[in-house]
N, C-alpha and C positions, 0 to 999 in steps of 0.2 A: 528438752526429748520432742517436744510435738514442731517445733520449727526444723527437730532435725532429719526428723522425717518427711514432712513436709519440701524441705529444699530436696531430698533425695526422688522424692516423688517426680518432682519439678525439673530432674535432671533427667530421669527415664524418660518424660514426655518428651523434652528436650531432644537428647539424642535420637529415641526411636521416629522423631518426623524430619530433624536431618537424615536420617538414615533411610528411609522411606525415600524423601526426595531426592537425594543423591541415588538409589538406585532407580529411581524414576528417570532420571537426568541420563544415566546410561544408556539405560533400555530402550528410549525415545528419543536421543538425541547425539551421543558420543558414538554410540555402536552403528547407527545409519551413518553417521558423517565418516567412520573409518571405512565403512563399505563402499560408499563413493569413492572414498580416496584410493581405496587397494583396486577396485575396481579399474577406476580408470589407468591407471601404470599397471593395469595386469598382462598390459602384451606390449609392455615398453614406452619407453619417452619419446619415441618415433613416431608409435601410431596416436600415442596422447596429443603430440603436436598436429601430428597431420590433422586427427579429429575438429580440434579446436580454430587449426587454423583454414577448415574445407571451404566453400564459397557458400554451400548452405547454410553453415555453423553462422559465418562473417554478417550473411543477411539475416538471419534471424537476430543476430546482436543487433544488428541497426533498426532492425523493428521496434524490435525490445524498447530500447533507449529512448527512440523516436514516440512510441506509444507510453512510455514514462515520462518524458521530457511534457508532451504535452498534456497530459492526462495529470499532471502534477502540479503544471502553469494554473491550467484551468480551476484547477480545485482550489487552487491558494488564493485566486481573485476569489473565488465563489465564496470559499470559508469565511475570509473577511469579510464580506459585504452580508452572508448569512447571519456570522455572529454578530457584525455591529447592528442590523437589524433586529435582532432577540435579544440585548443586551440595554440598547438605547432605548429603544419605542418599545410603547404599549399600545396591542392592537387587536382586535379579535382575529380569532384562528391562528393564533401564537404557538400556543401548543400543537397545533396539528401540523404546523411546518415542521415544528423538531420532529414530529412524530415522521413524516417524510425525510426528511434528513437524515434517520436513524433507518430508515426500510432497508436498507443495503446489509444490514448488521444481521435483518431477521429472512431478507430473501436468498435462496440459494442461486450459487452465478452460475449455475447451467438455465436455470429460468429465468435468470437478467437475458441470458443470449438466448433465449425462446423469446423473451419477450419483447427483444430487437429483430429478429428474424419477424416476428408476427405484422410488427409494426413498419418497417423499414422493406419486407423481401418482397419477393413477387408475390401476388396473390395480396397482397396485406391490403390495409385501409387507405396507406399513402403510396403501395405499387404503382399503381396507374400514374398520380403525379410524377413520381420519380423517374418512371419508362419516357414519359414524355419530355421530358427535360434531360431526359440520358443521362440521370445520375445512380450511381451505385454505389450503395454502400455494404450491405452484406457481403462479404465473401471479397472485401476490401481491405486496405487500412485504414478505410474511415470508418469501416464497420467495429475492426478491433479497438480502435481508439475510443470509441463510443462505449463498449462494452468496458473497457479500461476506466475510463472516467467514471463509467456506473458505481462501479462495487467501489471506489475508492472515494468518492465526494465526501465522505463523514468524517474522512479521518480529521483533516486540519479545520474544520467547523468544533469539532468537539474536544480539543485541545486548546484552541483560546477561547470557546464559551466562559470554562470557569474563571479563567482570567479577568476576562471583561465583567465578568460580574462583582468578583472581588476588586476590582480596580473603580467601580464606581462612576460617576458623571459628573461630579467636585468639580475636579480638576477641570475639565472639557468646557463646561458652564462657565468656569470663569473664565478662560481664554476666549469663549467666543462673546462675552459681555464687556473683553477687550479689544474686541475689535478681528481677533484672528480668524481667518479662513478654514474650512471647515478642510481642507488638506492639510493646513498648517496645524492644524490641534491633532489630526492625524498622526501624519509624521512625528511631528517632536513633542507629543504625551501620549497618545495611544501606543503606536507601533514598541519603542522602548520598552512599556511594563508589558508587554505582549513577546517581545521578539522571542527570548525563547521556546515558550511553549506554542508560537508558531513554524519556529525552526524544527522541534518534537513535531510537530504535527508532518509538515512534508518529508522528513524523514520516514517516519509509519507509512504514507501517503507510498513515498518510493518506493520502499522493500513490499508492499502490498503489490502494484503496479508490476513493478518486476515476477513479480512469481505468479500472477494470475493465469490460471488454467481455463478453468469451465467455463466462465462467458465464451471467453475467446476463442476455446475451442468448439464453439457451437457456432459463432460469426464466423472463422477463418475459411472456411471449406479444406483447411487444410493442403493449400496450396506450396507446395515447395517453393523456397527460391522466393514467395511471393507474401503469404499470409502466414507463415510458419514464426510463431517467437517462440523462445529459448525454451520457454516450457516444453511448448509444442515441440518441436523437433527434437527433446529429449524423449519424447511420446514416441514418435515413428523412427527414429534408431531403433528403440530398444523393440518395439515389433517387429522391425527386420531382421532380428537376432544380432544388432551388430552394439553387444553388450559395453566390450569397452570404447567405443565412440558416442554409446549413450552415458557412460559415466562419466566420462572425462568432459562431456556437455555440460551435463549438472555440475559438474567442478566450478564451474563457472558464475552457476548459481549461486555459489554455497563461498566461494571465495568476494562477492558481491554482498554477499549477507553478512559476511565475517565484518567488510567491511561498514555496511552501514548499519551493524550493532555497536562499533567503536566509535563512529560517528554520535549514533543516539547515547551512548555513555559517559560519551566527554559533554556533549548538550547538557542531561542529567547533572554530571559534575559544574558545568560551568553554573546553569540554573540555581544548584544549592548554590554553592560559592557569594554566586551576588544577590539569593534573597535572603 
């Protein structure tokens, strides 16, 4: 009897939590997505096509992809190096390095953008040096790339550090004793063991870079056709009361997000299958 009561209580808790989760997803995810899609199509397919093929939209897409590709490439290299150092060596300041790697998780992106302006803008600590050599970073593509790199650099590192810790160093030390080079050890031993975590980190980094708004908004200057990424372009259209066009451009980000989500689920499936 007591067992049946416990089972009944567990079922009540289970279905209550499931219901709360479903309602939360509907409220915070499904309804906004439906709003975006319906808003994008509110004035017809012709307006939608015109909005997504507009010259400013195409330039925003190009800039978004450039910033994302450069940031992901840099952060992948940085993530591998940082994870290797954190897991394969013992040194003073190791915990401090880990704290600095996690810093973008704790700092608001808007603050990151402000820090970049105070570092590379006019009147900054590097302002005179940059001016003397005619180097412009703020309100240019370089500033957008820097801001995107900063807010996304922990993702790859934090995905592969646990895998490298689990892997240990026995296989690599054995290979080194047999005369294998460092690159050969990395390519044949380390990389195969972390490849799915690395790919997963790259996917997360890509998703974060694509949708970055706060830091990029501060350093971009909102120059139409030059420093507006897709999220910034959506804001400009919405503020200009071009609601259908804003939702149409936003739908591009939704499509990209869905593709990234599918890739993430595929990587998780492959990782569990091989694990």
